[in-house]
N, C-alpha and C positions, 0 to 999 in steps of 0.2 A: 504493500500500500504506500510506503514511503520510498521514494527513489531519489537519487542524486546523480546529476550529470553536469560536468563542468561546474559552473557556479549557480546552478538552479536546483532548488529543493522542492520536490512535489509531494504534497500530502494529499492522497487521493484514494478513492474507492470507486465502485461502479456508479455512484450517485453524485459525487462531490469532488472538487479539486480546489486546493489552495496552493498556488505556486509562489515561491519566494525567489528573489534574485539578489545575489550578492555581487556588488561591483565596487569600483573605486570610491563611490559616494556612500556605500554602506548597504544595509539590508532593507528591502521593501517587498511588499506583496504586489505582484504584477498580475495575478489572476485569481478570481474567486468564481468558479464555474459550476453552474447547475448542469451536471452531465446527463440528467434525464432528458432535458430539452435543448441542451447546448447553449443556454443563455449565459453570457458573461455579465457578472455583477460588478466587477471592479471598475471604478470610474477614474481613479487617480493612481495609476501605477508608478507614480513618482513621489510618493508620500512615505513618511516614516511608519514603522511598525510599532514603535514604542517611544516614549519620551520620559525623561526623569531628571531631577536635579540631584546631583551628587556633590556634596561639600560646596553648595551654592553655585555649581556649574551645571548648565543645562546640557544634557546629553541626549541625542536622538539617534535612532538606529540608521537613519538616512538623512542626509542634508546636502544641499547644493545652494549656490547663490540664488536669492529670491527677493522679491519686493514684499515687505511686510504688509499684510492686508489692512491693518488698522492705521498705521501712520505713514505708509508709503516709502519708508526707508529701505535701502538695500541691505540685506543680511548676508554677509559673506559665509561661504562654506568653511567649516572647521571640522575636520575629521578627528574624532576622539576615540573611536573604537578600532581595535585590531582583531580581525578574525583569527581564532586559535584552532578550533577543530570542531568536529561534529560526531555524533554517534546515533545509531538507530536502535531503539530498545523495543524488543518484542515481548509482550506480556502474555501470561497464561489466559487472560480474559479474551484474547484475540485481538486486542488493540495494539497499535504501534505508536511509539513516541519518538519524535525527532528532537534531539538536543543539539542546539547550536551554542558554541562557547566563544565569547569575546573577552578581550582584555581592554581595560581603560587605564592606561599607564598614568595619566595625569592625576588620578585619584586612587591609584593602587587598588583597583577593583576588578574582579572577574564577574562577568554577567553571563548568565545562561538563560536561553529561551527554550521553552518546551511546547511542542505541538502534538496533541494526541488525536488519533482517529480510529474509529471502529469500522469494520467492513460493511456494516448494514445500516449506517445512519448518515444522512447527508449534512455533515457538519464536523466541527472539530472543537477541541478544548485547548486553551493556551494559558500558560503561566510563566513566571520568571523567577530567577534566583540570583541574589547578589551576595558575593563573597568578599569580605574585606581582607586584603592581603597584607596590609601594613598600616600602622597608625590607627586613625579613627575615620569612620565613614558616617556621614549624615545623609539619609535618603529622604527626599521629599518630592512633592509635586509630580507624582508618578501616574502615568497612563500606561498600563500594561497591555492594552489592546487598542489599536487605532486602525479603523477601516473606513474607506470611502466606497461603500458598496451598496447596490440597490438593484432590485429586479426592474428592468426598464429604466425610465427616467425618474429622478426624484420628484419632479413636478406632478407625476401621475401616482405617487405613492403617499400614504398617510402613516404617521407615527402614532403609536399607542403606548401608553404606560399601563401600570397595574396588570401585568401579565397579559396585556392586549385588550383590556376591558375598557380603557378610558382614552378617547381621542385626545391628542395633544397638538401643540403648534408645530410647524415645520422646522423651527429652530428652537432649541430649549437646552437648559441645563437642569439636571436633577441631582440634588445634593442630599444624600442621606435617606431618601425615601423611595428609591427605585432600584430593583435588581434585575428586572426583566422588561425589555422593550420589544415591541413588534413593529415591523415595517411591512405594509401590505400594499401592493399595486392592484387596484380593482379592475383596471383595464386588462391586465394579464391574468388576474386571479392567481397571484404568486407572491411570495413574500419571504421574510426571514425573521428569526428571533435572535436577539443578543441578550446574553445573561451574564451576571457577575455574582460570584460567591463572597464578595467582600461583606463583612458583617456590619449590621446596624448603620450608624451615622457615617461610617467610613465609605459607604458606597457613593460613587460619583459617575455621572455621565455628562459629557459635553457633546451635544449633537448640533452641529452646524455644517450641513452638507456642502455649502459653497466654500468652506475652508478645506484645505488639503487633508486635515485631520479627520474630517467627516464625522464619524461616530466614534467617539473616544470614551473608553471605559477605564476607570482607574479609582483613585482614592480622593477623598474629600480634601479641599483646600480652604475651607471656610470654618464653619462652626465647630467641627470636630476634625481639624486639619491633621493630615497624616504626617507623621515624622517617625523615622526609625533610625536608631543610633547603634552602630556596630563598632566593636573593637577588633583588633587583628585576629584573624582565624575564625571570626564569627560570621554567620550567614543569615540571610532572610529570604524566605520563599513567599511569593505573593499569593493572593487568592487567584481563582480561576475565572477566565472569560470563556463564554460559550457562543458559538455561532451555529445556526441551524437553518437550512434552506428548505422550502416546501413549495409544492404546487397545490392549487385548489382554493376553496373558499377561506376567508379569514379565520373562521372558527371550525374548519374541517377537522373532525376528530382524529383522523390519521396523522395530520400535522401536529396537533396538540399532544397526542400520545407519543409521537416520535421525539419531540423536544423533551417531553416528560422523561422518556427513557434515557436521553443523553444526560440529563441532570442526575437521574437515579444512579447511573453507573459510576458517578464520582462520589456518591454518598457512602457513609459507613454502613457496613452490612448490618441488617436488623434481624435478630433471631426469631422474630414473631411475624406472622403473616396477616395480622389484623383481627384478632379476637376482641370481644367486648371487654372494656375496662370499666370497672366501677370505682368511683372516688367518693370518700365519705364527707367531702367539704360541705355540700348542700344537701339538705337544709340545716344540717347539724352544726356547721362551722366548728368551733372548738368544744362544743358540748358533746363529747364522745366519751365512752367508757367501755370497759371490758364486756359487760353484759350486752350492751347495744351492738358492739362490733361483732361479737360471736354470732349473734342472731342475724346480722346483715350478711355475714359470710355464708351462712346456711342458705339464705334467700338468694344471694348472688349465684352460688353454686347450683342451686336447683333450677335457676333460669338458664344455665349454660354459659355463664360468663367465664372469661379466661383470666382476668386480672382482678385483684382486690387491692386498692391503694388506701392506706391510712394517711389522711391529710393532717393539717395543723391541729394542735390540741392534745398531742400525746406527751409533751414534755413540760417541765417547769423551768423557771429562770435560774438555772444553776448548772451551767455547762451542759445544757440539753439533757438533763436527767429525766428519765421516764417519770411521769406523774403517778406515783403509787396509790394515790387516793382514787384515781380513775382506773388504774391498771395494777391492781395489787399483785398480780402474777407476771408483771412486765408485758412487753409486747411479744415475747416468745410464744405465748399461748395463742395469740392472734395469728402469727405467722404459721405456726404448726397447724392450726385449724384450716387456714387457707390452703396449705399444701395437701392436707389430708383430703380436702374436697377437690383436688385436681386443678387448682388455680395457682397462679403466680402471685407472689407477694410484693407489693410496692410500698414505698415510704416517702413521705414529704419531708424536706429539710430546707431551711433557709440558709442561703450562702451569701446574700447580699448585705446583711447587716448583723448587728450584735444581739438581736432578739434571741433569747435562749441563754445568753450570758451577758446581759446588759452591763456596760461600763468596763468590761474587761478589755485588755490589750488595746488601749487607746492609740498606741503607736501604729496600729493597722487601720485606723479610721481614714476614710476618704475626706479630703479637705476641699472647701470651696476656694475661690480666688481671693476671698477675704481672710483665709486662714482658719475659718471656723469649720467644725465638723459638718458634713452633709447629714442632715437629720430628717428622719421620718417621724414627725410628731415630737412630743416633748422629751422622750427618753431614748428612742431607738436611733442609732447612728449607723450610717452606711459604712461598710467595710470597703477598702480598696483591695481588689483582687490581686493587684500586682505588688503584694507584700508577702510577709510570711503567713498571712491569712490563707493563702493558697496551699501552703505546706500543711497548715493545720487542717484544712478541709480534706486533703487527701487522706490524712491519718484518721480523722473523725469518720469520714464516710466509709473508709475501709473497715473500721471497727464495727460500724452499724451493719454494713453488708455482711460481714462474717457472723455477727451476733444473731442477726435475724434472718439469715439466709435470703437476703433481699434479691429480687430479680429486676427491680426497677426503682430508680430514684427520680422523684419530681423535685428538682432543685429550683428554688423560688426566691423572690424578692429582688428589687432593683438596687443597683449600685452604680453601674457605669452611666446609665441614664434611665429615665422612666418612660413607659408608654403613656403615662398620665401627665407628663410634663412637670412633675413635682420636684425634680432635683436638677441641678446643673450637670452638664457633661463632665466626665472625667474626674481627675484628682489633681489638686495643685500642690501637693506635698513634694518636697525636694529631697527627702531622706528615705524614701521607700526603696526596698531591695530591688524591685524588678521594673521600675520606670524612673526616668530622669526628673520629669516635672510635668506640668499640665500638657506640654506639647506632644508627648508620646503616651500619655496615660490611657487614652481610650484604646489605642492599638494594643498596648501591653496588658491591659486588663482583659481584653478578649483573648490575647495570647495565653494569659494565666488561666483563663477559663478552659481553653483547649488543653493546657498542661494538666489541669486537674482531671479532665476527661481521659487523657492518654495514660496517666499514671494509674487511674482506677481500672482501665481496660487491661493493663498489663497484669493486674492482680486478679481481676474478675472478668475474663473475656466475654462471658455471656450476659453480663450486666447491661441492662438498657438504661441509658442516661438521657434525661430530659431536662434541658435548660429551658424553663418556661418562658413565655412571652414577656413576663415581668423581668426576669433575670436578663434576658437578651435585650430588653429595652425597646421592643418594637410592638406596634399594634397589630401587625399582620405578619404572617409567616413569609419566609424568604429562603432562597438557596443557602445563604449564609447560616441561617438558623438551623437548617436541616443538616449542614455540614458538622454541626456541634452535637447533634442529638439524633439517636436512632428514631425516637418518637418525640414530637414537639407539641407541647400543650400550648395551643395558639390563642386561646381566648377564654374568658369566663362568662361568655354569653350563656344565659340560662332562661328557663321558663317558670321560675318560681312565681313571677308576677306576669301572667300572660297578658294583662292589660297594657303592659309596657313592652314586652318582647314575646313573640310567639314563634312557633317552629318555622313558619313560612319565611319570616324575616331572617331567622338564623340560616335557613337554607340559601337564601339570596346571598348572604355573606360568605357562606362556605363554598358556594359555586365560584365566587371570585377568588377565594383562597386557593382553590385547586384547579384553576384554569389550565395551568401547565405544571404545577408542582406535583410530585408524586403523592397521591391521595393517602396511601397506606402509611405515610410518615407523619400525618397531621392528626392530632387530637383536637378537633375543631371547637368544642364548646363543653359546657357542663350542663347540657340539657337534662331535664329531670324526669324521672319515672316515679310518679306517686299518685296514680289513679286519676289522671286527666290527660287524655289523648296520648297515652303512653306508647302504644305501638307506633304511632306517627313519629313520636319523639325518638324512639330507638332507630327507626328507619332513617330519620334525618341524620343521625350520628353516623350512619353507614356511608355517608359521603367521604369520610376519612376512616381511619381506625376508630371504631366507635368508643367514645368516652361518655359515660353517663353518670349522673348523680341521682339524688332523690331518696325518699324514705320508702324502701322496697316493701316494708311491712304493710303499706297501704294499698298495694295492688290487689285487684279483684281476681278471683279464680280464673275466669275466662281470659282475662288479660294475661295472667301468668302462663296459661296454657299456650296462647298464641306466641308470646315472647319466647317460651321454651322451644317451640317448634322452629321458629325463625332462627334462633341461635344454633340449634342443632343442624339445620341445613347450611347455615353460614360456616360452621366449624368443619363440616364435611368438605365444603368447597376449598377453604383456605388450607386444609391439611395437605392438599395437593400442590399448593403454591399460592403466591400472592396474587390478588386481583389487581393487576397492574394497569389495565386499560380503563379509561373513563369516558363516558359519553353522556353529556347533558342534553336531554331531549329538546330543550328550548334554546340551545346554544348559549350565547351570552346575554340573552334577553332578561330584563328584570321581570320577576313574577309578581303580578298584581294579585290582590285579594280574591278576584273573581276568575282567576286563571289556574288551570292545573299545571303541575310541573313534575319532573321526575328525572331519573338518571339510571344508567346501567354501569356496573363495574364488573369486569370480567378478566380472566386470565387469557393468555395467548392461545391456550389449547381449546378455547371456545366454551368454557364453563364460567358462569357468573350469576349475578343477581340483577333484578330490575325492581326499583322502588318508585312508586307513583303516589302522588298526593293531589287530592281533589280540590282542596281549599274551598272556595265558595262557587266553583264552576258548576253550571247547571247541566253540563253534558252527562249522559249516561254511559257513554263509551268513548275511549280515546284510542288514537292510532299511534303506535310507536314504531320506530325503525332503528335498527342497530346496524350500521355499515361495517364493512371490513372484517367480518367474522370469517374464520376458516370454513372452507366448503364442507358440507355434511348435513346430516339430518339432526334437528334439535328438538328436544322435549322440554316443554315449559310446564312448571307446576307451581301451585300456591305454596309459599314457604310457611304460611301459618297453619295450614291443615293438610298439606301434602296432596291436595286434589290435583289431578292431571288437567291442564288447561288446553294444551294444543301440541301438535307435532308439525313442524315445518322445516324447510331447508334454509340455508344461509341466504339465498336470494330472496325468499319470502320475508325473512326478518329484515333484510336490507331495504325492501320496498315498503314494508309496513304491515303490522298485524294489529287487529282490534282487541282491546282489553276492556271488559266491563267492570264497573265499580262494585257491583253486587251489594249495594246498600251501605258501603263503607266509605270513609274519607281517605283511604289509602289502599294500596295493593303492594304485596311483596311477592315477587316471583323468582324462582330459580330456573336457570336453563343450563342444559348440558348437551354436549354433542355425542350422539350415539356412535 
């Protein structure tokens, strides 16, 4: 897939080509080709592939004399990079990686570029590595991907933010709030996705197609500006940039699932395929105890759930000691009951502040620009993760994982920044172990978060780690968030007060969350099961890996029987593999109160689920179509009662089949290929 001839490097498969040219002016992309139709996407084959400031000197992969677009001054060519060598790395996954190595003598730095391609996907992944060879190195103002590419003409194409759901202007900058943009040409019905795995506020896009840099993907230069400081023999590896080409409609499920797969292949492996997870937080909050939880474990197991998570409320303020008034036999009895019932045990823990040991280790507290501690309320103080707090967390979480045989940690509470906007970014301390000052504190706190993850995974390889949306600091899931977590708790949306928030509104949000992100990695909400539209709520959670809360003791017998059957059918399907493909029957359309909605999730072998929701739609029958299924004969059955619904082939499913509501406001179907 990767070939080299003379000074040209070709990253290609049967669907896609990216060609790089190395000449006296440096490295540049000279072709981005859709090989399915022969269309060339590259508009400026004379532009740099990356740009960075090293020790206050701007370094580009390619440069030549030019007139600066803003002030009209001539900028002379200054060659700063010397090509060293290359290698082609072939991985067991079937992918190939091209490594290009350059030296930058004036700042004693080695720079490596990596391009990864898979045989079956029309796109590639790119990242960089910087190695300080001598002295000190300050890295800033970094664009690790620069492309001037478009299907057809830019004038005929539209840019979209929010995973392709929100139309934006033809020129824009996105600082800290975008990881995926889509460019679609409606004349050609063809487009491309660009993604970034940079975390949180560090994400940055500069999109100005009339500049040579075109679509530039890198790190923030404003509110949470990127800075990395290296000493001799230290290195820094950037986050990843993704490009993916497609043909078809803007919301064609084949294109969305293809880009979803490209993202998935760079994520940490998840040992679970998407069973139902129950969390104790709602409605009980901290009012939990041994008797209550033992009963809830029995209820969750009887319903066929896969996980049982003990949320906040289990410890006292004394080094996170178990509250023996609530749990006289400790948490061991809860963990043992969970495992005896065939489920996995999860535990909540706060990593972002000193709650649980208030007032201890003030040297690890995060500081504002005024030198005061970053506070949540009157007592609780945010910890800076880039301190010895990260070392404490590794040991404390290791102790808890071993003591309670934990399978999952929900790691919570904000420190770096807050999705609620309640604390300033970063940390202004200058004496912390793992960051210099405010300038690098955001980057290094995320790096410390990843350090905690990596150390825990060395000790407990099958442990599922979830840095929640509060800990990660973002309102919505992103590629970056999924790089840190096998499963990501993405929101606290719930139905405790349906007059404020109901399942339809939650689904509208979850559809946006999972437009192209891998559904099975997202725990979308804390939707509640407690005797009010419970089956609809459970099926809503199936948009991702289902996370539910609620007082399970309140469920009626008929509801419990339906949920049990639905979970039994789900568990049979996911035992064979993850339901990786997703199809929203209404595309990206917002679902009104008087419109039905629904989705299908299925594996590539043709087995999956269909979830439909009537809302206040007056129709008695809906027609659904699932394109791109493997050829064969399919059987559809009702997941709630196992009643056979229909037998049809893939072509019939692609053209549309009718489903009756049968007097309910939802339907749950399973389908399998014979």
